[in-house]
C-alpha positions in Angstrom: -3.2 124.2 42.9 -0.3 126.3 43.9 3.4 125.6 43.8 4.7 123.9 46.7 8.4 123.2 45.8 9.9 123.6 42.6 13.1 122.2 41.0 13.5 119.4 43.6 15.3 116.3 43.2 13.1 113.3 41.9 13.7 111.0 45.0 12.7 114.0 47.5 9.6 114.6 45.2 8.8 111.0 45.5 9.1 111.3 49.4 7.0 114.3 49.3 4.2 112.9 47.5 4.4 109.9 49.7 4.1 112.0 53.0 1.4 114.2 51.5 -0.6 111.2 50.4 -0.4 109.9 53.9 -1.6 113.1 55.3 -4.5 113.0 53.0 -3.3 116.3 51.1 -4.2 116.3 47.4 -1.1 116.7 45.5 0.2 116.5 41.7 3.7 116.7 40.0 4.9 118.5 36.9 5.5 116.4 33.5 9.3 116.5 34.5 8.3 115.4 38.3 10.6 118.4 39.7 7.6 120.5 40.8 5.1 119.8 43.5 1.6 121.3 43.5 -1.1 121.1 46.4 -4.3 123.0 46.9 -3.5 127.0 47.7 -5.1 126.9 50.9 -2.9 124.1 52.1 0.5 125.3 51.2 1.3 126.3 54.8 0.3 123.1 56.3 2.1 120.9 53.7 5.3 122.9 54.2 5.4 122.5 58.0 4.4 118.6 57.6 7.4 118.2 55.2 9.7 120.1 57.1 9.1 117.7 60.0 10.8 115.1 58.0 13.6 117.3 56.7 12.1 118.0 53.2 13.3 119.5 50.9 17.0 118.9 51.7 18.2 119.7 48.3 19.0 116.2 47.6 22.0 115.8 50.1 22.5 114.5 53.6 24.0 116.5 56.2 25.0 115.7 60.0 21.4 114.5 60.5 22.9 111.3 59.5 24.1 110.6 62.6 21.1 111.2 64.3 19.7 107.6 63.9 22.9 105.9 63.5 23.7 102.6 65.2 27.1 103.6 66.9 27.4 100.2 68.7 27.5 98.2 65.8 29.0 100.4 63.1 32.6 99.8 62.0 35.3 102.5 61.7 35.1 102.2 57.8 31.3 103.0 58.1 31.9 105.8 60.4 34.5 107.3 58.2 32.1 106.9 55.1 29.2 108.5 57.1 31.5 111.5 58.1 32.5 112.1 54.5 28.8 112.1 53.2 27.7 114.2 56.1 30.7 116.8 55.3 29.8 116.5 51.6 26.2 117.0 52.3 26.8 120.3 54.4 29.0 121.7 51.8 26.4 121.2 49.0 23.8 123.0 51.0 25.9 125.8 51.8 27.1 126.2 48.0 23.4 125.9 46.8 22.9 129.2 48.7 25.1 131.4 46.4 23.5 133.3 44.0 23.5 131.7 40.5 24.0 128.0 41.7 21.1 125.8 40.8 22.5 122.7 42.1 25.8 121.5 43.1 27.9 118.0 43.9 30.9 118.0 46.2 33.4 115.1 46.4 35.8 114.9 49.1 39.2 112.8 49.6 39.8 113.1 53.4 43.6 112.6 54.4 44.7 109.1 55.5 47.8 107.4 56.3 48.3 103.9 55.3 49.5 101.1 57.7 53.1 101.4 58.7 53.3 104.6 56.5 54.9 107.8 57.8 53.3 109.9 55.1 49.6 111.3 54.7 48.0 112.1 51.5 46.8 115.5 51.1 42.9 116.2 51.3 41.4 117.0 47.8 37.9 117.8 46.4 35.9 118.1 43.3 33.0 120.4 43.0 30.4 120.1 40.2 28.1 123.2 39.6 25.0 123.5 37.8 24.3 127.1 37.0 21.7 126.8 34.5 21.3 127.5 30.9 23.2 130.8 30.0 24.3 131.4 33.4 27.7 132.2 34.4 29.7 132.8 37.7 32.3 135.5 38.2 35.8 134.4 39.1 35.3 136.0 42.5 32.5 133.6 43.1 34.7 130.7 41.9 37.5 131.9 44.3 34.6 132.2 47.2 33.6 128.5 46.7 37.2 127.4 46.9 38.0 129.3 50.1 34.5 127.9 51.5 35.4 124.3 50.7 39.2 124.7 51.9 38.1 126.3 55.2 35.8 123.4 56.0 37.9 120.5 55.3 41.0 119.8 57.6 44.3 119.9 55.6 42.6 121.1 52.3 44.3 123.7 50.2 42.6 126.0 47.5 44.8 124.8 44.8 44.0 121.2 45.7 40.1 121.8 44.6 38.8 121.4 41.2 35.6 123.1 40.0 33.7 122.3 36.8 30.2 123.0 35.6 27.7 120.7 33.9 28.7 121.8 30.4 32.1 120.3 30.9 33.9 123.9 31.6 36.9 123.9 34.1 36.1 127.0 36.3 39.2 126.0 38.6 42.0 123.9 37.9 43.9 122.3 40.7 47.7 122.7 40.8 50.4 124.3 42.9 50.4 128.1 42.3 54.0 128.3 42.5 54.6 125.9 39.6 55.0 126.7 36.1 51.5 125.4 35.2 50.1 127.5 38.1 51.7 130.6 37.3 50.7 130.3 33.6 47.0 129.8 34.7 47.4 132.8 37.1 48.7 134.9 34.4 46.0 133.8 31.8 43.4 134.6 34.2 45.0 138.2 35.3 45.2 138.9 31.4 41.4 137.9 31.0 40.1 139.7 33.7 41.8 143.0 32.4 40.5 142.5 28.9 36.9 142.0 30.2 37.4 145.2 32.6 38.7 147.4 29.7 35.9 146.1 27.4 33.1 146.7 30.0 34.6 150.2 30.7 34.4 151.3 27.1 30.8 149.8 26.5 29.5 151.4 30.0 30.8 154.8 28.9 29.1 154.8 25.4 25.9 153.0 26.1 24.2 156.0 27.7 24.9 157.8 24.5 24.5 155.3 21.6 22.0 152.8 23.3 22.3 149.2 24.6 22.9 146.8 21.6 24.7 149.6 19.4 28.1 149.4 21.0 30.9 146.5 21.2 34.2 146.6 22.5 37.0 143.8 22.6 40.4 144.3 24.2 43.8 142.7 23.9 46.3 143.4 26.8 50.0 142.7 26.9 51.3 141.7 30.1 54.8 142.1 31.3 56.0 139.7 33.7 59.6 140.8 34.3 60.7 141.2 37.7 62.5 144.4 38.7 64.5 145.0 41.8 66.0 148.5 41.6 67.6 150.5 44.4 68.6 154.3 43.7 70.7 156.6 45.9 70.5 160.4 45.0 72.5 163.3 47.0 71.3 166.9 46.7 74.3 169.3 47.4 72.1 172.3 47.7 70.5 170.7 50.8 73.4 171.1 53.4 72.8 171.1 57.1 75.5 171.6 59.7 75.5 168.6 61.6 78.4 169.0 64.2 81.2 171.6 64.9 84.6 170.8 66.8 87.1 173.4 67.6 90.6 172.9 68.9 93.3 175.3 70.6 96.8 174.6 71.1 99.6 176.9 72.8 102.9 176.0 73.8 106.2 178.0 75.0 110.0 177.1 75.1 112.2 179.3 77.2 115.5 177.2 76.7 117.9 179.1 74.2 119.4 177.2 71.5 122.9 177.5 71.5 125.1 178.4 68.4 127.8 176.2 67.3 130.8 178.0 66.8 134.6 178.2 67.9 133.8 180.9 70.5 131.2 178.9 72.0 133.6 176.0 72.2 136.1 177.8 74.2 136.3 177.5 78.0 134.1 179.7 79.9 132.9 181.3 76.6 129.4 181.9 78.1 130.2 183.0 81.5 129.4 186.5 80.9 126.3 185.6 78.8 122.9 185.6 80.9 120.6 186.3 78.3 118.5 183.4 76.9 116.1 183.2 74.2 112.9 181.0 73.7 109.8 180.4 71.3 105.9 180.4 71.4 103.9 178.1 69.5 99.9 178.9 69.2 97.6 176.4 67.0 94.0 176.3 66.5 91.9 173.8 64.6 88.1 173.9 63.7 86.1 170.8 62.1 82.6 171.2 60.6 80.5 168.3 59.9 77.7 168.9 57.3 74.7 166.5 56.3 74.0 166.6 52.5 70.2 165.7 51.2 70.0 162.0 50.2 67.1 160.1 48.8 67.0 156.3 48.5 64.5 154.7 46.2 63.8 151.0 46.0 61.8 149.4 43.3 60.7 145.8 43.5 58.0 144.7 41.0 57.3 141.0 41.1 53.5 140.8 40.0 52.7 141.0 36.4 51.5 144.4 35.0 49.7 145.7 31.9 52.6 146.8 29.3 50.3 147.6 26.4 46.8 148.1 25.7 44.8 147.5 22.3 41.2 148.4 22.2 38.8 148.1 19.4 35.3 149.8 19.5 32.5 149.0 17.3 29.6 151.6 17.0 26.4 151.8 15.4 25.4 154.8 12.9 22.4 156.8 12.7 19.0 155.9 11.3 16.6 158.3 9.2 13.6 157.9 7.0 13.6 158.5 3.3 10.7 159.7 1.2 9.3 156.2 0.8 9.5 155.6 4.5 12.5 153.2 4.4 15.2 153.3 6.9 18.6 154.8 5.7 21.8 154.2 7.7 24.4 156.9 7.9 27.9 156.2 9.7 29.0 158.8 12.3 31.1 161.6 11.3 34.6 162.3 12.2 33.9 164.8 14.8 31.5 162.2 16.6 34.0 159.6 16.2 37.0 161.6 17.7 34.7 162.7 20.8 33.8 159.0 21.4 37.6 158.1 21.1 38.4 160.7 23.6 35.8 159.2 26.1 37.0 155.9 25.6 40.5 156.8 26.1 39.9 158.4 29.3 37.7 155.6 30.4 40.6 152.7 30.1 43.4 154.9 30.9 45.0 155.5 27.6 49.0 156.3 27.8 50.6 157.1 24.6 54.2 156.6 25.9 53.3 153.1 26.4 52.1 152.5 23.1 48.5 151.9 23.7 46.0 151.8 20.7 42.3 152.9 20.7 40.3 152.5 17.4 36.7 153.4 17.3 34.8 152.4 13.9 31.3 152.9 12.9 29.8 150.3 11.1 26.1 149.0 10.5 25.0 146.3 13.0 22.7 143.5 11.6 20.1 143.9 14.4 16.9 145.3 15.1 17.2 149.2 15.8 15.3 149.2 19.0 16.0 145.4 20.0 19.6 145.4 19.9 21.2 142.0 18.4 18.5 139.5 17.5 18.0 136.8 19.9 18.7 133.3 19.0 15.7 131.5 17.4 13.5 134.7 17.5 12.3 134.3 14.0 8.6 133.1 13.6 9.6 130.1 11.5 12.1 128.6 14.2 12.2 125.0 15.1 9.8 124.9 17.9 7.3 126.8 16.0 7.4 124.4 13.2 7.3 121.3 15.4 4.2 123.0 17.1 2.4 123.4 13.6 3.2 119.9 12.7 1.8 118.4 15.6 -1.3 120.3 16.3 -2.0 122.8 13.5 -1.7 120.8 10.5 -3.9 117.7 11.7 -6.5 120.3 13.1 -6.8 121.9 9.7 -6.8 118.7 7.9 -9.7 117.5 10.0 -11.7 120.5 9.6 -11.2 120.8 5.7 -12.1 117.4 5.3 -15.2 117.4 7.5 -16.2 120.6 5.7 -15.6 119.3 2.3 -17.2 115.6 2.9 -20.5 117.6 4.0 -20.7 120.2 1.7 -21.9 118.3 -1.4 -24.7 116.8 0.8 -25.6 120.0 2.5 -25.9 121.9 -1.0 -28.2 119.3 -2.5 -30.3 119.2 0.8 -30.6 122.9 0.3 -31.8 122.5 -3.3 -34.2 119.8 -2.3 -35.7 121.0 1.0 -38.3 123.5 -0.8 -39.9 120.5 -2.5 -40.3 118.6 0.9 -43.5 118.7 2.9 -42.7 116.6 5.8 -40.2 113.8 6.5 -39.8 112.6 2.8 -36.9 110.5 2.2 -34.3 111.6 -0.1 -34.8 108.7 -2.4 -38.0 110.3 -3.5 -37.2 113.4 -4.4 -37.8 114.8 -7.8 -34.9 114.9 -10.1 -33.4 111.5 -9.5 -30.4 110.7 -7.6 -27.7 112.9 -8.7 -23.9 111.3 -8.3 -21.6 112.7 -5.6 -17.8 113.5 -5.9 -17.0 110.1 -4.4 -18.8 108.0 -7.2 -21.7 107.6 -4.9 -25.3 108.4 -5.5 -27.4 110.5 -3.0 -29.3 107.6 -2.0 -26.2 105.6 -1.3 -24.6 108.5 0.7 -27.7 109.3 2.9 -29.5 106.1 3.1 -28.2 105.5 6.6 -28.9 109.3 7.6 -32.2 110.3 9.3 -34.7 112.4 7.3 -33.7 116.2 7.6 -36.2 117.9 9.6 -37.4 115.1 11.5 -39.1 115.3 14.8 -37.3 114.6 18.2 -34.1 115.1 16.2 -31.2 117.4 17.5 -30.2 119.9 14.9 -27.6 122.9 14.7 -27.1 125.6 12.7 -23.7 126.5 10.6 -22.9 129.8 9.4 -22.9 130.2 5.8 -25.6 127.4 5.4 -29.2 128.0 5.3 -31.6 125.7 7.4 -30.2 123.5 10.3 -28.4 120.0 10.2 -28.9 117.1 12.1 -26.2 116.3 14.9 -26.7 112.8 14.2 -25.8 113.2 10.6 -22.6 115.2 11.2 -21.6 112.7 13.9 -21.8 109.9 11.3 -19.8 112.1 8.8 -16.9 112.6 11.3 -16.9 108.8 12.2 -16.8 107.8 8.4 -13.9 110.5 8.2 -12.0 108.9 11.1 -12.6 105.3 9.9 -11.2 105.9 6.5 -8.8 108.7 6.8 -6.8 107.6 3.7 -9.8 107.8 1.4 -10.7 111.1 2.6 -7.4 112.6 2.1 -7.6 111.2 -1.5 -11.1 112.7 -2.1 -9.9 116.2 -0.5 -6.6 116.0 -3.0 -8.6 115.4 -6.0 -10.9 118.3 -5.0 -8.0 120.6 -4.5 -6.4 119.5 -7.6 -9.5 119.9 -9.7 -11.4 123.2 -8.6 -13.5 123.4 -11.8 -14.6 119.8 -11.5 -15.5 120.1 -8.1 -17.6 123.3 -8.6 -19.3 121.5 -11.3 -20.1 118.6 -9.0 -21.3 120.9 -6.2 -23.7 122.7 -8.8 -24.9 119.3 -9.8 
């Protein structure tokens, strides 16, 4: 039998078995009913047969719900419910294709408006992810699921989508990103992502040197959320450039004389004989030069959170050596090696002394196996699963085997001592030496009265290692049946033998 489909829903597994039975294809399921097996040479034909009925569908119903719907008799309410179911099923199928997602459930609340109401309720969605034991989805994967669901549902925004996993962990919390809670959640997410990035960078730079499982790094980041808006203008007087030049010339001449005021000038015909006239000339030139001085304008606007301080702690393992007795000796790394590792880590995480960053590298012994890293959980031989297995199978088998061996050992030893005196199928009661008592308080005749004679003709015999001669299969079968019918008495006899080994040896000699 070969695996046809694994990890299917129980309802789909039942439908598969039904279809395979109708097609006369032998099939069986696993103990939990999630795996379906068919003969190896019929796997391809079985898959084609199930694909005709749309199996497996992942336990979800898509738009094929409308293929056989009765549109003439269905109500508006039924059509709305079917539309929601179909959309949820299609989203489940799409999300299930993502790596790390084993199963998914999607619940949608489509927008609707009440009667005589002018407001419409917004669309909302809830997604439940089954990512398996120990699995984890990166933050980018969670954001991808939010964007996928928001793009497929009309009027749905990513902040109205809630995503949880089967362990009850909230992977995406709904809320307005502009609100106080939304900003706090975004800040925590940013800080956690930065801490993870720095710790991973420190481990990746040291693992090739120290080995996997011998390095552990943890980071603590201080985030500054202050919004800064700064504008700065600076002028450089040494950077002068002639931008424009303007020259103006003005020239004026005045030929009118300026008479002097005197008594002679005020007499009649005082200037009759004076023909000389004096004037004035005026010349003016003006030049204007415009220079451009170098200027730099700097505008700083920081609205997003930023890292203001980094604290990184790195724990590294030391070196191991053998002493003269072959025991492991652990030795911490020397100061020079610690300094080199610290320099590597500082370069990898972007260390800034002016910012007040701290990077500490400490060498301490790890409580782990040298070549296996940290010991896996329940890796010990005596864990719970091993003890349960031993209690269910090993202990009953050992008790039954010990009871069988100890029950037939006295009879086998006495038969060994008496067989040389037999000359044919002589009953044990007629053997010389009487009827010695067995450990259970019975005589040899009482214990073997119901057993056939040793070496009888036509009886099946077997050989057992450590015992001379052959034993009758019928005798062993009867002894085994007696042990199964009286388990308490058998255990009581075995306990007495185990508690008194000397008595048991004496009885065996008898």
